[in-house]
N, C-alpha and C positions, 0 to 999 in steps of 0.2 A: 313574544319573547320573553324570557324568565325574569319574573321580579327580582330584583338583586336585593331585595329588602327583606327577606326572609327573616324569620326569627332567629335568636343565636342558639335553640336548642337545634336546629339544622346544621349548623356551620361547624367545622373545625378550625383549629387554627393554621393559617396559611401564611406564606411569607409574602403575598402581595395582598394588598387592600383592594376594597370595592372601589375606591377613589382611582388608582391606580389602574385598574381593570374598564373604568368608564372612561378615562383619558387615551389609553390603547383601543378603545372599541370605534372610535372614528377614524383610525387609521388600517382598520381591517378592511376588504375586500367586500363589496356587498354580498355577493357568493355566500361570502363565508361564517359572516357575521351570527346567524342561526347555529352555527355548529360552533363556532367560541363559545356564544352564550351557554350551550349544552355545557362544553368542556367543564366553562367556569361554575356550573351547577355541581358538576361531580366533584370538584376539586373542593367546592364549599360545604360538600356534603359531611354528616358526619361519618354514614358507613359508603366509601369510594367503590362505585359501579369499574371496578377495573375491567370485566372482559368488554363493557361498554367503552371505556377510555382506550382499550388495545384496539377496538374497532374503526375508532374515530382517528385513531393515529396512523392506522394502515389506508384508511380509505383517503380519496383526492384530497390533497392539501397537507395532509397529515395534521398537526397540531397548532399551525398557521403561526402563531405568534410566540415570541420567548417567553416573556410574561405567564402563558402555560406551560411550556416547557419545563421553565425552574421547578416547577411540583409534579407535572404530569412523568416527567421521566424518572425520579426516584420512585411514584407510584410502581410505573412498569416493570419497574426492577425490584421493586418491593424494600428497597433501602430504609433502614432503620433513620431515624433523626437523632443522632448521635453528632458529640462535637468532636470531629476528629482531628489529629494534629498533624502536621506538616512536618518534616524535619527542617531546621532551620538551614540555612543557606552554606553555613561555615562547615555543618558536619557532612553533606551531602558533597560537598568540594572534594572531600575524600575519596568519593567513591571512585573505582576503576573505571568506569563508563562516565565519567563526567564531562570529559573533554569532546565524546563522541558526541554525546547528548547536546552538548553547549555549541559545536558547530552546525549539528541539524537545525537547532533551534533559530539560531543566527541565519540559515537560510530559507527559514519559511516566512518570508515577508510577506508575500502574497495572500497567506491565509486571513491578515489583519484587516480589519475593517479600512474601506479607503477613507482618506482625511484625517485619521487619528494621528494625533502629534508623535515625532519620534522619542519623545520623552513619556509618553505611554505605551509605545510600544516595548521599552526600554522595559519598564517597570510586569509588561506581559510575559515579556520573554523570561525573566528573573523567577515568574510567579510557575510558567509554564514548566521550566527544568526542575522547579522545587518539587510539582507535581508528578511529572515522571520519575525523579529518582527517590522520591520516597515512595513511590511504591514497588519500586525494584528494590530497594534498601527492606523494605517490610518482608518482601518476598525472595530471598537470594536464588533461589531454582529458576526465580524468571529472568529471561536475557533481553534487555532490550536490543529492538529492531528497529530500522530507518521506516518511518512509515507510523508508528506509534505515535510519534511526536506530533502527527496531522490529527490523527483522531482527539487526543489529548486536548491540543489547541479550538478544536471545535466546540468541546466541552466547556473550557474555558472561557471563550470567547461569551458563549451562552448562558451560561448560569454562574460563572463565578469562580474561584480558586478552589472553595471549597467543597461546593458540590463537586466541581467536575474531578475534584483528590477521590471522592467518595465513588462516585460513578467508576472511573480508570479502576479503583481496587476492585471492583465486583465483575466490571469486564473484563480485567484480567485475568480473574481465577475461572470465568464461565465462557464468554464469546470469544475473545482474544488469545484463549491459552494456548490454544495450538501454535499461533505465530512465536510466541514467547517462549518456546522450547530451544534447548542448546542447538539443535540442527534443524534443516527445514524439511524432514522427511514427512510429519505427519501433514506440513500446509501443503507441499507437492502432493500428497496424496488425494487431498482435498479437492486439489485443482484439476487432477486426474478425472472428476467426475464430470465437469465442464462438456466435453466431446460427448459424451455418451447422450446425456439431454440434448446436444445440440441435434445428435444423429436421430433422436425421440421424435424431436420437432421437425427438421428439415435434413433430412440423409443426404441429398444433394451437396447442401453448404459443407455437410461436415465432411464430407468426403474430399471437397475442394481444398478446405482448409487442412486436412489432415495429409492431403499431399504436398501442398505447398512447404511443408515439415516445421513450420512455425512453431509448434509445441504449445504449452499454455501459459508460458514466461510472460508475455502480454499483458496477462490478465491477473499478475501477482499484485501490482500496484491495488488494482480494485479490491479484490479479497482480503487485505492485509492492512489496508487504510478506510476500507470502506467507501472507497471511491472518493475520500476527500483530497488526496493528494493530485487526483487526476479533473477536479472539476474549479474552476476559478469562481464559481457564483456561492457564496456560503448561504445563501436561502435555497440553492438545488442540494447542499450538502447536509443541512439541518432537516429537510424534507426527507433524506433517505434516513437519515438517522431516526427520527420518528418511527421511520417503518420496520428498520430492521430492531429497534432496541422492543417494539412489540410483536415481533415476528420470534419464531424457532431462528436460533443461529445460523444451521442451514440453509436460508430462504438465499442468501446472498448468492449461493451457486446458481440457482434458478433465474435470478434476476441476470448476473453474467450472460448464462445460457440466451437468455431473451434479447438481452441487448445485442449479443453478436446477432440473433437472426433477424432484429429488426434491421440490420443492416446489409440484408442480403445482397441486394442489386448491387451495393457499392462493391462488397467482397468478390461477387461474381465477375465483375466487371472490369477488375484488376488482374493483372500477370498474375498466373500461378504459381508464385515462387515466393520464398520466405522473407526478402525486404520487402515488396510490393504490398503482402498480404499485410505483413508487420506495422507498415506506413497508414494503412489503410484503418485498422481496428486498434491502434496503441492509441490513437486519437479521439476522443468521446465529442462530437458537435455539439455546440451548446443548441441549436434548435432540438435536438433529441427531444421525444415525447416520452419523459420518465413515468409520469402518469400511467400512461399506458401499457408501458414494461412492468411497471409493479403489481399492475393488476393482471398481468398473464401470468407474472410471477406466481402469485398468490393463487391462482387456478391450479396452475400446473403442481405447485405443491400438494395442493388436497388432492389430485386424481393421480398422482405419479409419487412413489414411493424411493428414495435412494436406495434401499435394499433389492428393488428390483435390477439394478445396474451393478451390484457390487459384485458379479463374477467378472464381467465386462472391465470395470475398473482393475479389479487385482489380476487380471490377464493383463492389459497394461502396465501395470507394474513391473512383471516378470520382465514383458517384452521390452521395457525401458531400462531394466537391470542389465539384459542380456548386449541391447546396442552399448549399452555405457561401458559395459565389461570387454568389447570389442573392439570400441575407439580405445582404449586403454592400452589394451595389447597392441595395439595398433600403432599408437604415440611409442609404446616401449619400442616396439620392432624399429621404427623408424630412428629413434635414438640410437638403438644399440648398430643400425648401418651406416649412419653416421660417425661414430666413434670408432667405428670397424674403418672407415673410409678416409679419418682422419690420421688414424694410425700407420695407414700404406702411404699417407703423402710424405716427400722428403721434409726434413726438418724446418727447410726456411720456408717452404710451403705455408706449414702450418703456423708458423711466426709471423709469417706475410700477412697472414687473416687478420691479424691483431692491428695492425698499421692503418691508420685513417686513410679512407679512400682518397681523398684529396691531395695527399703525399706519395701516393703508390707509382704514380707515373714517374713523377721527379726521384723517388727512391731506385725505381729502375734502370731511370738515366744514370744513376749515379754509381750505380752498383756495374753496369756496362762501362764506363769510364774507368771506375777503380779497377777492374780487371783489364782493361786495354793498359792502363798505367802501370800495373803490376808486371805482366808479363813483359812490357818494353824495359823497364827497370831490369826485372831477370836477364834478359838478352844483353843488355848493356854490360852488366856483372859476367855474364856468360863470356863474352868478346872481351873484357877487361883482361881476364883470366888468363884465358890461349894467348892475347898478346905478353 
């Protein structure tokens, strides 16, 4: 293993000390000790070998420990070491999206480490709200979406508020940019690449899923939250973050395709209809081997470019637009027919529709009784007049 006592000439300023590193090395699994040692050497070096750092982040186990990630994630994104200021809470509370962000953050309790005190969770939640709304306030063109907070809380837990804010600012202008647009048009377009990728890997599986009519909406949380919304184990989430930060941003589409193909037998053994297939695919098993999936996704990315399926994706866009337009026309026709049917009904029938169901039988009986009473009264008056 590398000697950590290298001369100062070969080291740079770092947010963690060698003592810290020695302390955590005892907790590193034996099969990753050499890897963590190499990572430390890169981080302590004056000239960081970013290509090697990227390779290590992509390979099995990723960056392994939080102490490494706090430095390596910034290097992978080429972030400067400036002291960025987060907006104070009293200012961001005036933001129009504050209440939505506040509600989402309060609902993500499962994302915090087990055993943490409620007091600490409260502090982290306030820090998380500040991170999210500081980014949105800094760039008014960005629109917050549900799932953004899942990404942000991962960085907050792992590297602290200051570094998490810096990372989220960068990602919001690059990796997550399409998801922060006012509409979901670009996000939907990205998701349409998934089925052609599956078709490349397994035509039978792609045909089955297509026939079920499930569409791509089940994979939306995976895409926009980097799987962090769908996975319970923090260790798995940060492993995926290592991979995504070190890879081209399109790689997640390959990961989604490989994940679905890895569950081939489960999918094909279910009923070919929307609800059944959705039930299988929407939940990711804890036992799923993500390392195998990431390895295959990396190889596929090298061998198969998304430009090869652009024409097919564009055809899907046209087809989906036509289906959507047909559905709108059908809905409009139904509304028109329904309105016409309502106009043809007697006034009493139309009014009767607004009477609560539980009252209707009583109302019918009451009206019947009233009718008989009225007829009897008129007959009595008629007889009286004749007399």
